[in-house]
Structure formats: C-alpha cells, structure tokens
C-alpha positions as CSV (number, residue, x, y, z in Angstrom):
1,X,187.6,78.3,174.9
2,X,190.1,75.5,174.3
3,X,188.0,74.0,171.6
4,X,187.8,77.4,169.9
5,X,191.5,78.0,170.1
6,X,192.2,74.5,168.9
7,X,190.1,74.9,165.8
8,X,191.7,78.4,165.0
9,X,195.3,77.0,165.5
10,X,194.4,73.9,163.3
11,X,192.9,76.0,160.5
12,X,195.8,78.5,160.5
13,X,198.4,75.8,160.7
14,X,197.1,74.1,157.5
15,X,196.6,77.4,155.6
16,X,199.9,78.7,156.6
17,X,201.7,75.6,155.7
18,X,200.2,75.6,152.3
19,X,201.3,79.3,151.8
20,X,204.8,78.5,153.1
21,X,205.4,75.9,150.2
22,X,206.3,78.5,147.6
23,X,208.8,80.3,150.1
24,X,210.5,76.9,150.8
25,X,210.7,76.2,147.1
26,X,212.2,79.4,146.1
27,X,214.6,79.7,149.0
28,X,218.2,79.7,147.7
29,X,219.4,78.2,150.9
30,X,217.2,75.1,150.8
31,X,217.9,74.7,146.9
32,X,221.6,74.7,147.8
33,X,221.2,72.2,150.8
34,X,218.9,69.8,149.0
35,X,220.4,70.2,145.5
36,X,217.3,71.2,143.5
37,X,216.2,74.1,141.6
38,X,212.9,75.7,140.5
39,X,212.1,77.8,137.3
40,X,212.7,81.4,137.7
41,X,210.6,84.1,136.0
42,X,210.0,87.7,135.9
43,X,209.0,88.8,139.5
44,X,209.8,85.4,141.0
45,X,212.1,87.2,143.4
46,X,209.1,88.7,145.1
47,X,207.7,85.2,145.9
48,X,209.6,84.8,149.2
49,X,208.8,88.2,150.7
50,X,205.2,88.4,149.5
51,X,204.2,84.9,150.8
52,X,206.3,85.4,154.0
53,X,204.4,88.6,154.7
54,X,201.0,86.7,154.2
55,X,202.0,83.9,156.4
56,X,203.0,86.4,159.1
57,X,199.8,88.3,158.8
58,X,197.7,85.3,158.9
59,X,199.6,82.8,161.2
60,X,201.9,85.1,163.1
61,X,199.7,88.1,164.0
62,X,197.3,86.0,166.2
63,X,200.3,85.4,168.5
64,X,200.9,89.2,168.7
65,X,197.3,89.8,169.6
66,X,197.6,87.1,172.5
67,X,200.6,88.9,173.7
68,X,198.9,92.1,174.3
69,X,197.0,91.0,177.5
70,X,200.4,89.7,179.0
71,X,202.0,93.0,178.4
72,X,199.0,95.0,179.6
73,X,199.0,93.0,182.9
74,X,202.7,93.3,183.1
75,X,203.1,89.5,183.1
76,X,205.0,88.7,180.0
77,X,205.1,85.0,179.2
78,X,204.9,82.6,176.4
79,X,203.0,84.7,173.9
80,X,205.3,87.6,174.5
81,X,208.4,85.5,173.8
82,X,206.8,84.1,170.6
83,X,205.8,87.5,169.4
84,X,209.4,88.8,170.0
85,X,210.9,86.0,168.0
86,X,208.7,86.1,164.9
87,X,208.8,90.0,165.0
88,X,212.6,90.0,165.0
89,X,212.7,87.5,162.3
90,X,209.9,89.4,160.3
91,X,211.6,92.8,160.6
92,X,215.2,91.6,159.8
93,X,213.6,89.8,156.6
94,X,212.0,92.8,155.5
95,X,215.3,94.7,155.9
96,X,216.9,92.2,153.5
97,X,214.5,93.4,150.8
98,X,215.8,97.0,151.3
99,X,219.3,96.0,151.8
100,X,220.1,93.2,149.4
101,X,223.6,92.5,151.0
102,X,221.8,91.2,154.0
103,X,221.0,87.4,153.9
104,X,217.2,86.7,153.5
105,X,215.4,85.0,156.5
106,X,212.1,84.2,155.0
107,X,212.0,80.3,154.9
108,X,213.1,80.4,158.6
109,X,210.3,82.7,159.4
110,X,207.5,80.9,157.8
111,X,208.7,77.4,159.1
112,X,208.9,79.0,162.6
113,X,205.3,80.3,162.3
114,X,204.1,76.9,161.1
115,X,205.7,74.9,163.8
116,X,204.4,77.3,166.5
117,X,200.9,76.9,165.2
118,X,201.3,73.0,165.1
119,X,202.6,73.2,168.7
120,X,199.7,75.2,169.9
121,X,197.1,73.1,168.0
122,X,198.6,70.0,169.7
123,X,198.5,71.8,173.2
124,X,194.9,73.0,172.9
125,X,194.0,69.4,171.7
126,X,195.6,67.8,174.6
127,X,193.8,70.2,177.0
128,X,190.4,69.7,175.4
129,X,190.7,66.0,175.7
130,X,191.9,66.1,179.2
131,X,189.0,68.4,180.0
132,X,186.4,66.2,178.6
133,X,184.7,65.5,181.8
134,X,182.3,68.3,181.1
135,X,181.4,67.2,177.7
136,X,181.0,63.5,178.9
137,X,178.6,64.8,181.6
138,X,176.7,66.9,179.1
139,X,176.2,64.0,176.8
140,X,174.5,61.8,179.6
141,X,171.4,63.9,179.4
142,X,169.0,62.8,176.7
143,X,167.6,65.3,174.2
144,X,163.9,64.3,174.4
145,X,161.6,62.6,176.9
146,X,158.3,60.8,176.7
147,X,156.0,62.9,178.7
148,X,152.7,61.1,179.9
149,X,149.7,63.0,179.0
150,X,146.5,63.0,181.0
151,X,143.8,61.5,178.8
152,X,141.5,60.7,181.9
153,X,142.5,57.2,182.2
154,X,145.2,57.8,184.9
155,X,144.8,55.5,188.0
156,X,145.3,56.7,191.5
157,X,147.9,55.5,193.9
158,X,147.3,55.0,197.7
159,X,148.9,58.4,198.0
160,X,146.4,59.9,195.6
161,X,149.0,60.4,192.9
162,X,148.3,59.6,189.3
163,X,150.2,56.5,188.3
164,X,149.5,55.6,184.8
165,X,148.1,57.3,181.6
166,X,147.5,55.9,178.2
167,X,149.2,58.4,176.0
168,X,152.8,59.8,175.7
169,X,154.2,62.6,173.7
170,X,157.9,63.2,172.9
171,X,159.1,66.5,174.0
172,X,162.5,68.2,174.4
173,X,164.0,67.7,177.8
174,X,164.1,71.5,178.0
175,X,160.3,71.6,178.0
176,X,159.8,69.4,181.2
177,X,158.5,71.1,184.1
178,X,158.5,70.1,187.8
179,X,155.6,67.8,188.4
180,X,155.5,66.2,185.0
181,X,155.2,62.4,184.7
182,X,157.5,60.8,182.3
183,X,157.9,57.3,181.0
184,X,161.4,55.9,181.1
185,X,161.6,52.7,178.9
186,X,164.1,49.9,179.3
187,X,167.7,51.1,178.2
188,X,166.7,54.8,178.0
189,X,168.3,57.6,180.1
190,X,166.3,59.3,182.9
191,X,165.6,62.8,181.5
192,X,165.6,64.7,184.9
193,X,165.9,64.2,188.5
194,X,162.6,62.8,190.0
195,X,160.8,60.1,192.1
196,X,159.5,56.8,190.9
197,X,155.8,56.6,191.0
198,X,155.4,53.2,189.2
199,X,157.5,50.3,188.1
200,X,160.7,48.4,189.3
201,X,164.1,48.3,187.7
202,X,167.8,48.4,188.1
203,X,169.3,51.9,187.2
204,X,172.9,52.2,186.2
205,X,174.3,55.4,188.1
206,X,178.1,54.7,187.4
207,X,178.2,57.9,185.3
208,X,177.1,60.0,188.2
209,X,178.4,58.0,191.4
210,X,181.2,55.9,190.0
211,X,179.4,52.9,191.4
212,X,179.3,50.2,188.7
213,X,176.7,48.0,190.3
214,X,173.2,48.9,189.2
215,X,170.8,50.3,191.9
216,X,167.5,48.8,192.4
217,X,164.6,51.3,192.1
218,X,161.1,51.1,193.1
219,X,158.1,53.4,193.8
220,X,159.3,56.2,196.1
221,X,162.9,56.1,195.2
222,X,164.8,59.0,193.8
223,X,166.3,58.8,190.3
224,X,169.0,61.1,188.9
225,X,168.8,62.6,185.4
226,X,171.3,61.3,183.0
227,X,171.3,57.8,184.6
228,X,170.5,54.8,182.5
229,X,167.3,52.6,183.0
230,X,167.8,48.8,183.1
231,X,165.3,46.1,182.0
232,X,162.1,47.5,183.7
233,X,159.9,50.4,182.8
234,X,159.6,53.3,185.1
235,X,157.2,56.1,185.5
236,X,159.0,59.0,187.1
237,X,157.5,62.3,188.6
238,X,159.8,65.2,187.8
239,X,161.0,67.3,190.7
240,X,164.0,69.2,189.4
241,X,165.1,70.3,185.9
242,X,167.7,72.4,184.3
243,X,170.2,74.0,186.5
244,X,168.5,72.5,189.6
245,X,169.4,68.8,188.6
246,X,172.2,66.8,190.2
247,X,173.9,66.5,186.9
248,X,174.0,70.3,186.5
249,X,175.3,70.7,190.0
250,X,178.1,68.2,189.3
251,X,178.9,70.0,186.0
252,X,179.2,73.2,187.9
253,X,181.6,71.9,190.5
254,X,183.7,70.1,187.7
255,X,184.0,73.5,185.8
256,X,184.9,75.3,189.0
257,X,187.6,72.7,189.9
258,X,189.1,72.8,186.2
259,X,189.4,76.7,186.4
260,X,190.8,76.8,189.9
261,X,194.5,77.0,190.4
262,X,196.6,74.8,192.8
263,X,199.7,76.1,194.7
264,X,201.9,74.1,192.3
265,X,200.3,75.7,189.3
266,X,200.8,79.3,190.7
267,X,204.5,78.3,191.2
268,X,204.7,77.1,187.6
269,X,203.1,80.3,186.3
270,X,205.8,82.3,188.3
271,X,208.4,80.3,186.7
272,X,207.0,81.0,183.3
273,X,207.1,84.7,184.0
274,X,210.7,84.3,185.3
275,X,211.7,82.3,182.2
276,X,210.7,85.3,180.0
277,X,213.3,87.6,181.6
278,X,216.0,84.8,181.6
279,X,215.2,84.3,177.7
280,X,215.4,88.0,177.0
281,X,218.6,88.3,178.9
282,X,220.1,85.2,177.1
283,X,219.1,86.7,173.8
284,X,220.7,90.0,174.6
285,X,224.0,88.4,175.7
286,X,223.9,86.1,172.6
287,X,223.5,89.0,170.4
288,X,226.3,91.0,171.8
289,X,228.6,87.9,172.0
290,X,228.1,86.9,168.5
291,X,228.3,90.6,167.2
292,X,231.6,90.9,169.0
293,X,233.0,87.7,167.7
294,X,231.9,88.1,164.1
295,X,229.7,90.9,163.0
296,X,226.0,91.7,163.1
297,X,224.4,89.6,160.3
298,X,221.8,87.1,159.7
299,X,223.6,84.5,161.9
300,X,223.4,86.8,165.0
301,X,219.7,87.2,164.2
302,X,219.2,83.6,163.8
303,X,220.8,82.9,167.2
304,X,218.7,85.5,168.9
305,X,215.4,84.1,167.4
306,X,216.4,80.5,168.2
307,X,217.0,81.6,171.9
308,X,213.6,83.2,172.1
309,X,211.8,80.5,170.5
310,X,213.4,77.5,172.3
311,X,212.8,79.2,175.8
312,X,209.1,79.7,175.1
313,X,207.5,78.1,178.3
314,X,205.0,76.0,176.3
315,X,205.9,73.0,178.4
316,X,205.9,74.7,181.6
317,X,202.6,76.5,180.9
318,X,201.0,73.2,180.0
319,X,202.7,71.0,182.9
320,X,200.1,71.7,185.6
321,X,196.9,72.7,183.8
322,X,196.9,69.3,182.0
323,X,197.5,67.3,185.0
324,X,194.7,69.4,186.7
325,X,192.3,68.7,183.9
326,X,192.9,65.0,183.9
327,X,192.9,64.7,187.7
328,X,189.4,66.5,187.7
329,X,188.2,64.3,184.9
330,X,189.3,61.1,186.7
331,X,187.8,62.3,190.1
332,X,184.4,63.0,188.5
333,X,184.4,59.6,186.7
334,X,185.1,58.0,190.3
335,X,182.4,60.0,192.1
336,X,184.7,62.6,193.6
337,X,183.9,66.3,192.9
338,X,186.5,68.7,193.8
339,X,185.5,72.2,194.8
340,X,189.0,73.3,196.3
341,X,192.0,72.7,194.1
342,X,194.4,73.4,197.1
343,X,192.7,71.0,199.3
344,X,192.9,68.2,196.6
345,X,196.5,68.9,196.4
346,X,196.9,68.7,200.3
347,X,195.1,65.4,200.4
348,X,198.4,63.6,199.8
349,X,200.0,64.9,203.0
350,X,197.1,64.0,205.4
351,X,198.2,62.3,208.4
352,X,194.8,62.1,210.3
353,X,191.4,61.6,209.0
354,X,188.3,62.0,211.1
355,X,185.2,60.2,210.3
356,X,181.7,61.0,211.6
357,X,180.4,57.7,212.7
358,X,176.7,57.6,211.9
359,X,175.9,57.2,208.2
360,X,179.6,57.2,207.3
361,X,181.4,54.3,209.1
362,X,178.0,52.8,210.0
363,X,174.9,52.2,207.9
364,X,172.9,55.0,209.5
365,X,169.7,53.0,209.8
366,X,168.9,52.3,213.5
367,X,166.5,49.8,214.7
368,X,165.0,49.1,218.2
369,X,166.8,45.8,219.0
370,X,165.9,45.6,222.8
371,X,164.3,47.7,225.5
372,X,164.0,47.8,229.3
373,X,161.7,49.5,231.7
374,X,161.8,50.3,235.4
375,X,159.5,48.4,237.7
376,X,155.9,49.3,237.2
377,X,156.1,50.4,233.7
378,X,154.8,48.5,230.8
379,X,157.0,48.1,227.8
380,X,154.1,48.9,225.5
381,X,153.3,51.9,227.4
382,X,157.0,53.1,227.4
383,X,157.3,52.6,223.6
384,X,154.0,54.4,223.0
385,X,155.1,57.4,224.9
386,X,158.5,57.3,223.1
387,X,156.8,57.2,219.7
388,X,154.5,60.0,220.7
389,X,157.3,62.2,221.5
390,X,159.3,61.2,218.3
391,X,156.2,61.8,216.1
392,X,157.3,65.0,214.5
393,X,161.2,64.3,214.3
394,X,163.0,63.3,211.3
395,X,166.0,61.8,213.1
396,X,166.9,58.2,212.3
397,X,166.4,57.2,215.9
398,X,162.9,58.7,215.9
399,X,162.0,56.7,212.8
400,X,163.3,53.5,214.4
401,X,161.2,54.0,217.4
402,X,158.1,54.8,215.4
403,X,158.7,51.7,213.3
404,X,158.9,49.7,216.4
405,X,155.6,50.9,217.8
406,X,154.1,50.1,214.4
407,X,155.4,46.6,214.3
408,X,154.1,45.9,217.9
409,X,150.7,47.5,216.9
410,X,151.0,49.9,219.8
411,X,148.5,52.7,220.2
412,X,150.3,56.1,220.2
413,X,148.9,58.9,222.1
414,X,148.7,62.5,220.9
415,X,151.6,64.8,221.6
416,X,152.1,68.6,221.4
417,X,154.7,71.3,221.9
418,X,157.4,69.2,220.2
419,X,161.0,70.6,220.6
420,X,164.1,69.2,219.2
421,X,167.0,69.8,221.7
422,X,170.1,70.0,219.5
423,X,172.7,67.3,220.3
424,X,170.6,66.1,223.2
425,X,167.3,64.7,222.3
426,X,163.6,65.7,222.1
427,X,160.8,66.8,224.3
428,X,157.0,66.8,223.9
429,X,153.8,67.2,225.9
430,X,152.0,63.9,225.7
431,X,148.4,63.2,226.5
432,X,148.3,60.1,228.9
433,X,144.5,60.2,229.5
434,X,144.2,56.5,228.8
435,X,145.4,55.7,225.3
436,X,148.3,53.7,226.6
437,X,146.6,52.1,229.6
438,X,148.3,54.4,232.0
439,X,146.6,54.4,235.3
440,X,147.7,57.9,236.4
441,X,144.9,60.3,237.6
442,X,143.8,63.3,235.7
443,X,146.3,65.6,237.3
444,X,149.1,63.6,235.4
445,X,147.6,64.0,231.9
446,X,149.6,66.1,229.4
447,X,153.0,65.1,230.9
448,X,156.3,66.6,229.6
449,X,158.2,63.6,228.2
450,X,161.8,63.5,227.1
451,X,163.7,61.0,224.8
452,X,167.4,61.2,224.4
453,X,171.0,60.0,225.1
454,X,173.6,60.7,227.8
455,X,173.7,64.3,226.8
456,X,170.1,64.6,227.6
457,X,170.5,63.1,231.0
458,X,173.4,65.5,231.8
459,X,171.3,68.5,230.7
460,X,168.2,67.3,232.9
461,X,170.5,66.3,235.8
462,X,168.9,63.0,236.1
463,X,170.6,59.7,236.7
464,X,170.1,56.2,235.2
465,X,168.4,54.0,237.8
466,X,170.2,50.9,238.9
467,X,167.6,48.5,237.2
468,X,168.6,50.0,233.9
469,X,172.4,50.4,234.3
470,X,173.1,46.8,233.5
471,X,171.0,46.9,230.5
472,X,172.8,50.1,229.2
473,X,176.3,48.6,229.9
474,X,175.5,45.4,228.0
475,X,174.0,47.4,225.2
476,X,177.2,49.5,225.1
477,X,179.3,46.5,224.8
478,X,177.5,45.4,221.9
479,X,178.1,48.7,220.1
480,X,174.5,49.7,220.4
481,X,173.2,53.2,221.2
482,X,171.1,53.6,224.2
483,X,168.4,56.3,224.3
484,X,166.3,57.0,227.4
485,X,162.5,57.8,228.2
486,X,162.3,60.4,230.9
487,X,159.0,61.1,232.7
488,X,158.4,63.3,235.7
489,X,162.1,63.9,236.1
490,X,162.9,60.2,236.2
491,X,164.3,57.7,233.7
492,X,161.5,55.0,233.2
493,X,162.9,53.1,230.0
494,X,165.8,52.5,228.0
495,X,165.9,51.5,224.3
496,X,168.9,49.7,222.8
497,X,169.5,50.9,219.1
498,X,171.6,49.1,216.6
499,X,173.4,50.8,213.8
500,X,175.3,48.2,211.6
501,X,179.0,48.9,210.8
502,X,179.4,49.3,207.1
503,X,181.4,46.5,205.3
504,X,183.5,49.2,203.6
505,X,184.6,50.7,206.9
506,X,186.9,47.7,207.7
507,X,188.7,48.0,204.4
508,X,188.9,51.9,204.5
509,X,190.6,51.9,207.9
510,X,193.0,49.1,207.0
511,X,193.9,50.9,203.8
512,X,194.5,54.2,205.4
513,X,196.8,52.6,207.9
514,X,198.7,51.1,205.1
515,X,199.2,54.6,203.8
516,X,200.5,55.7,207.2
517,X,197.3,57.7,208.0
518,X,195.8,57.8,211.5
519,X,192.0,57.3,211.7
520,X,189.8,59.2,214.3
521,X,186.1,58.8,214.8
522,X,183.7,61.6,215.9
523,X,180.2,61.0,217.3
524,X,177.6,62.2,219.7
525,X,177.0,58.5,221.0
526,X,178.0,57.3,224.4
527,X,181.5,56.5,225.0
528,X,180.7,52.8,225.3
529,X,179.2,52.7,221.8
530,X,182.1,54.7,220.4
531,X,184.7,52.6,222.0
532,X,183.0,49.3,220.9
533,X,182.8,50.6,217.1
534,X,186.5,51.8,217.4
535,X,187.7,48.6,218.7
536,X,185.8,46.7,216.0
537,X,187.4,48.8,213.2
538,X,190.8,49.4,214.7
539,X,190.4,53.1,214.9
540,X,193.2,55.1,216.6
541,X,191.3,58.0,218.2
542,X,187.8,58.4,219.5
543,X,185.7,61.4,220.2
544,X,182.5,60.4,221.9
545,X,179.5,62.4,223.1
546,X,180.4,65.4,221.1
547,X,177.6,68.0,220.4
548,X,177.4,69.2,216.8
549,X,178.5,72.6,217.8
550,X,181.7,71.2,219.4
551,X,182.9,69.1,216.6
552,X,185.2,71.6,215.0
553,X,187.0,72.0,218.4
554,X,188.0,68.3,218.0
555,X,189.5,69.1,214.6
556,X,191.2,72.0,216.1
557,X,192.7,69.8,218.9
558,X,194.5,67.5,216.4
559,X,195.6,70.4,214.3
560,X,197.1,72.0,217.4
561,X,199.2,68.8,217.7
562,X,200.8,69.7,214.2
563,X,198.6,67.3,212.2
564,X,197.1,67.9,208.9
565,X,193.6,66.9,209.4
566,X,190.7,65.8,206.9
567,X,187.1,65.7,208.2
568,X,184.7,63.2,206.6
569,X,181.0,64.0,207.2
570,X,177.6,64.6,205.8
571,X,178.3,68.2,204.9
572,X,175.3,69.6,206.8
573,X,175.5,68.7,210.6
574,X,179.2,68.6,210.3
575,X,179.6,71.9,208.4
576,X,181.7,73.8,211.1
577,X,184.2,70.8,211.4
578,X,184.3,70.4,207.6
579,X,185.2,74.1,207.3
580,X,187.8,73.9,210.2
581,X,189.5,70.8,208.6
582,X,192.6,71.2,206.3
583,X,190.5,69.1,203.9
584,X,186.7,68.9,204.3
585,X,185.2,65.9,202.7
586,X,181.3,65.6,202.3
587,X,180.1,62.1,201.9
588,X,176.6,61.4,201.1
589,X,173.9,60.5,198.4
590,X,174.3,61.2,194.9
591,X,171.8,64.3,195.1
592,X,173.8,66.1,197.7
593,X,176.3,67.9,195.4
594,X,176.1,71.3,196.5
595,X,177.5,71.1,200.1
596,X,179.2,74.5,200.4
597,X,181.2,73.7,203.3
598,X,183.3,70.9,201.8
599,X,186.4,71.0,199.7
600,X,185.6,67.6,198.1
601,X,182.3,65.9,197.7
602,X,182.1,62.1,197.3
603,X,178.9,61.5,195.4
604,X,178.6,58.0,196.6
605,X,177.9,57.3,200.3
606,X,181.0,55.1,200.3
607,X,184.0,55.9,202.7
608,X,186.4,53.9,200.5
609,X,186.5,56.9,198.2
610,X,188.4,58.7,200.7
611,X,191.4,56.3,200.1
612,X,190.9,56.8,196.4
613,X,191.0,60.5,197.0
614,X,194.4,60.1,198.7
615,X,195.8,58.0,195.9
616,X,194.7,60.3,193.2
617,X,196.2,63.3,195.1
618,X,199.4,61.5,195.5
619,X,199.6,60.5,191.8
620,X,198.5,63.8,190.6
621,X,201.2,65.8,192.5
622,X,203.9,63.2,191.4
623,X,203.0,64.0,187.8
624,X,203.0,67.8,188.5
625,X,206.5,67.5,189.9
626,X,207.8,65.4,187.0
627,X,206.3,67.8,184.5
628,X,207.9,70.9,186.1
629,X,211.3,69.1,186.5
630,X,211.3,68.4,182.8
631,X,209.8,71.6,181.5
632,X,212.3,73.7,183.7
633,X,215.3,71.3,183.3
634,X,214.9,71.4,179.5
635,X,215.7,75.0,179.3
636,X,218.9,74.6,181.4
637,X,220.3,72.8,178.4
638,X,218.2,74.1,175.5
639,X,219.0,77.8,175.9
640,X,222.7,77.5,175.9
641,X,222.5,75.2,172.9
642,X,220.3,77.7,171.1
643,X,222.8,80.5,172.0
644,X,225.5,78.6,170.1
645,X,227.8,77.1,172.8
646,X,228.6,74.2,170.7
647,X,229.2,76.3,167.6
648,X,233.0,75.6,167.7
649,X,232.2,71.9,167.2
650,X,229.9,72.7,164.2
651,X,226.6,72.4,166.1
652,X,224.1,75.2,165.4
653,X,220.3,75.1,165.8
654,X,218.1,77.0,163.3
655,X,215.0,78.8,164.6
656,X,212.9,76.1,163.0
657,X,214.8,73.2,164.8
658,X,214.5,75.3,168.0
659,X,210.7,75.5,167.6
660,X,210.7,71.8,166.9
661,X,212.5,71.1,170.1
662,X,210.2,73.4,172.0
663,X,207.2,71.7,170.5
664,X,208.8,68.3,171.4
665,X,209.2,69.2,175.0
666,X,205.5,70.2,175.2
667,X,204.5,66.9,173.6
668,X,206.5,65.0,176.2
669,X,204.8,66.9,179.0
670,X,201.5,66.1,177.6
671,X,202.2,62.4,177.2
672,X,203.5,62.3,180.8
673,X,200.3,63.9,182.1
674,X,198.2,61.4,180.2
675,X,199.9,58.6,182.0
676,X,197.9,59.8,185.1
677,X,195.0,58.1,183.6
678,X,196.7,54.7,184.4
679,X,196.8,55.4,188.1
680,X,195.3,52.4,190.0
681,X,192.5,53.7,192.3
682,X,191.3,50.2,193.2
683,X,191.9,48.9,196.8
684,X,193.4,45.5,197.8
685,X,191.0,43.0,199.0
686,X,191.1,42.3,202.7
687,X,190.1,39.0,204.3
688,X,186.4,38.3,204.3
689,X,185.6,41.6,202.3
690,X,185.1,41.7,198.5
691,X,186.4,44.5,196.4
692,X,183.0,45.9,196.4
693,X,182.7,45.9,200.1
694,X,179.6,43.7,200.1
695,X,180.6,41.4,203.1
696,X,182.1,42.2,206.4
697,X,185.2,40.5,207.7
698,X,184.9,37.2,209.6
699,X,186.1,36.7,213.0
C-alpha cells in the first residue's frame, strides 16, 4: 500500500511541477517580485487558469478522493484539511476569472498542490523504508532450489532414508514439496525448512534469529528456509514449504505488528482529529477578523488557506506509525517478533519479570549424575525399572534416564500401561520376570512402577526413607533435581539430575537489576533445587514445586501486589501464565514462531533478549513522546503565525510557505524517528562472561 501511494505521489509531483512552470512564469505577482517578464500573445491570459485547472485535476483531486473515507467515517483529518485548503483556493481562483476585479490566486494554488504532493511522497517513502522488514525477510528466500532426482543410485542411511543421488534439477522454490531432497551448496540459501540428512556445515541464521554466530549443522539437525549455508555441502529433506515455513510465520507476525496500533498511536489519531476542528475554527476566526479589519479579498482567502494548510496533521499522523514501523523492523532483526503492540509498549514499565527455570535460565538438558538405592536394591535393577517406565515419555528427564541406562548397558524390561501424570511424573506396569535380575516371585511380576519428583510422593502419600534423605538433601544443595523410583508403595531409589545454568542467565539477571526490575523464577522442581539456582543467579523471588495449571496463579499473586509482570516461558506448557501476564514472552527455538499465547516471541532461546526487549520498548516510547510533542507543539506557534498575528510587523506567510513549513515539520518527525535505529541494544559485559554469553562467571 505504501509503495503504491509513494509511486503515485512521486509521479503526480513531477508532472504537476512541470505543468506549474507556465503558471509561475505568467504570474504577474511573481514577475513583479522577481523583476522579469515573459512575452504576451493572444490568449496568454488563459495560461494561468487553464494550467491551474489541469494541475488541480491531476495533482489535487487525489486528495479530495482520499478525504471521502474520512468524511464517510465522520473522522475528518489530514486529507479533509488539505482538500478544504486547495478547494477554497481553487474556487476563489476561478471566481477571479469571472470577476476580474479580484486578485488571481493561481500561482499559490499550483505551488500549494506541488508542495503537498512532495510532502506526501517523502512521507510514504519514509514509511516504506521503515517498514522494510517484510521486504528484507522476503528477499531471504531463494528463487530456485536444486532438487535431487532419484536415478537409482541413492544410498541408504541406517534409518532407511535415501542420502545421496547422482543428479539434480533446478526448480522454482514454489515447486518443492514436503519430502523432497535438496542439495544446498556452500554459500547458498536453504530453500525451505527441513532436516539435514547428509553433510556437515555451519549455517548463518542471523537473519532469522539475530544470532551472529553460525550454527553447526549435522545429520538430524533442523534447518530453516532462508538461512545461508557455510562452507560445507548439505542434503536436506524438506518438511515444510510455503506458508508453513518458519520464515512465512515470522513474516505474518511482523505484518500483524506493523498493522496493529499502540495506545500512543490511538492518542495521536485522536489528537489529529481534534486538530481538524481547531484548524477549521481558527480559519473561521481568521476570516472574520481579517474581513472586519479590511474587506473580503484575496488576502483573507490567503490567510484562511494558509491556516488550513499549516495545520494539516502530517507530522502528527506520521509521528507514531513511523516509530512503530522502525521498532518492528529492529525487533525482527534482533530475533524479537511482536504480536501485541500494546504489550511491546508496556515492556518499558515492567517491574517484575518471571522466568520459567528449565530451558530458559538453564540449558534444559538433564543428565543422571548420581543415584542411590535403598538396601537390597541393585542400582542396575533400579535404573532398568526407571528406564522401562520412561520408555514412552518425551520429557527431558526421561531421555536422561534412558541415556543413562544405555551408557551402563542395562537390559531394560518391557512396560505397558504408560501414563503421564501432569506435573507429577509417570507410571507404567513393568514386567519384572527376570530381565533385571529381580528375585521376586511370580506374584510380583507386572508391578506398577512410578517415577517422579516431590509432587509425585505427595500425590501417592509416600515418604522418602531415611537412607535416601541425605542423598536428596546433598543433591538439592548442588542445584540438582531429584526424581524417585516408587515400587510397591515405597521409594526404592533416587536419581540426581543436573541441569546446567545458562551462561546468559547471569548476565540477564544482573542487567535487569540494573534497570530496576525484579526477577522471579517459576519451576516445578523442589524448593532446594530452586533455591540453589536462585542463590547462584541472585534471583529475588522463587516459586518452586508449582504445577503447570497453577503457574498463572503465581503471576496473579504478583499482579495483586500492584506489579506490572512479564512471564518468560516456552509458550506451550506456560500458556496460562503467558496469557495472564501483562506481557507474555515466549522463548524457544527458531522454529517456534506461532505461539498464540504470547505477546512477544523471542526467536532465539536466549534470555538476554528480554533485556533488549525492555531497552527497545523504552527507546521507542521516548521517540513517540518526542514526535508527539513536536508535532502538536508546532501547531501552537504555526497556526497563529498563519492567521497573521505578526502582520502588524510585516510578517505574513503565503499558503506555499505554510505548506513548506508543514512539510518541514513532517521531515523533522521522520528524521527523529529514524534516529531510533541508533539505539544500543547490546548488553554490558559482566565479570567472567563475554558479550555472547559463552562463559559463566568465575567465583
């Protein structure tokens, strides 16, 4: 839309300016002022009215057309003011042809239209450039791809997938289908989302995630369409095309953000509407005052037109949308996708930010670092039972237990009747007929086994035996998660799981404290584990052993204390809390861009982007305020000046000069908005942590 209007205003500006030249040359007023003359000939007196009518029809009528929707919606604004100004000038000028005693107004009319067209062209150009995020994203996707054709020479991977074929064909990206195998050569862009089947390389994902460091890719890793391959060659199996790709999802969110309105923009729109009535009122007062003081002539019309022109809310109408467009572009470039404009604006006022612990403040990759069993239970047997129960679970703790069993070469028995107990653990019926060396008799075969944390023990109403209490306490002191194996109503083993604190977490907590924002942590882990992590990071408030369905109540608790709260989570398990929070922030992998419960989506799995979000929100709001103050304050001085309050000292503005000043105010607002691009979103280095967060602080 902006591009189309820009080209229209550009074209009409140049044509109208060219058509205005004869009007200016044959204007008696300009000839007198500048001391020149042009040859007169038969019919030359019609040059001014004829060319002025043409300029009005070609360059002025579009403004009248764009004023119709404002009047239809009973929301007169900028286009209505412009239309009134040029219509008054046009009608008065035509009247001068019928009544020769009136002074002509043709050169002022065409100059006014030319400057209006120029101002709108500049405005549309500024908005288009600020809104370039979508164009930049669209350009990331290549036009063609090298699809590998099956010539019968394809090899087989261990998983049974074809990994190589001898021939390729160049096809449009739009012709790719899910399941196609494509070749991505070094330096080429990945044509669509997929999974690497063969090859090793580093892929530059900065244009999608904002992370400048290339990401290593090997077989089994996901790749995102539009990212750039490094030095290696990759064969990628396509799993998403067209509107289903990550890039398409990002573009949808960017477009939604650019089209949404903030509270500040709504206020600016109202102010622009009020300015219409102020301008019309000022024009009427000006007309009455000048007519009473002198008489109704071209001077009165000139004052009225100048007031209407100079009060056009160009700057006010551009003040907020331009900042919003630049803000959205900057956010997208830094891996932040804004779905709710109001939430983005509120981020500057946050005084408490809650982080989900696992996968946000920590790496989210657990491993079994230690285990303990009660007397009479072999560690291998206990690990085998736990791995059997966790066989069908996709939870990170389940994967850690299975990996531990694999590393120890433990034979895992069969299990059935698997059930995930939300927020507590898992249960299954395990065949203990002898695969684990269990000496139980036949009556004990097919036992119901549970694996879970403290919430599971509370649910089953079982206690940790004394022989495991010390182990659990020590693990808690080391910020390790403890899960228990329950058999026959008794806890028989405990596993210590380690989840490493992310290096970035130290920096983000410190940076938020520097901004005066409190940090809270929400987790389903035990209080000991949560307290250890909180103490390590310097977190202010801890909510431990919280079930997923209770997370939003913790957000409500802080809100009831009068705090403006943001929740940072994965956007799936934390959906209720994200929705409850004043600002919901989903943090996760680059492919998770459609989290409907979040207001802002951080494409990278990097908590430091929360600080960048707050800084960008603060800087953007400051620019909005500055633009509104200038755009509104300008009219306080400009309207009286246009009305002629300084006429007694010989200062009178022509409509053309008024239009020039109005355009100048718009340019100033546009330049000020562009300065938002210089905002520093980097974070200061903290002791022991690099700017990229690749090392944790030393003690």
